C-alpha positions, 0 to 999 in steps of 0.5 A, a space after each residue: 729287394 722289393 719289401 712286401 707291405 700290406 695295402 694299408 701301410 703302402 697307403 700310409 707310408 704313400 709309396 707304391 700305388 699310393 706315390 703322389 708326385 708334384 714338382 719344383 718352381 724356383 722364379 726369378 724376377 727383375 731386380 727392380 720389381 717392387 713388392 706390389 709387383 710381386 704380390 700381383 704376380 702371385 695373386 693372378 698366378 694363383 687364381 689363374 692356374 693354380 686353383 684351376 688346375 687343382 694344385 697347391 703351391 708351398 713356398 716363397 716369393 723364389 721357389 716352391 713346390 706344387 702338388 695336388 689339393 688333396 690326395 693325388 698326383 700331378 700330371 704332365 698335363 698339369 706341370 705343362 700348365 704351370 710351365 706355360 703360364 709362366 713363360 707367357 706372365 712376362 713378369 719373370 726374368 727366368 724360371 725353372 720347373 722342375 722334372 716330376 718328383 715323389 713328394 714324400 721321397 723326392 727323387 726324379 720319377 722316371 718315365 716308363 
């Protein structure tokens, strides 16, 4: 049964039309990767795709979450841009870009 909530409460809870979505990123560097190379990778990652797309990355060297800087949701195009950049970077052994999920209440977002 759907709960009847005021617009103000939906905004405060980030639900309904105020839902914000993002996605998980898992990164695997080759075993022999130096710390300086990891730092250089993240400097390029932030300057070439995260900041230009208006996104934020929160996490560490092996996993993190990508969301929009400020209020709003990540689009499929932004998610695909991050995925394409990671594939083209050549610095990773493997990576996984997860599906769009609710940033506040992580459950997969069903397209449609």
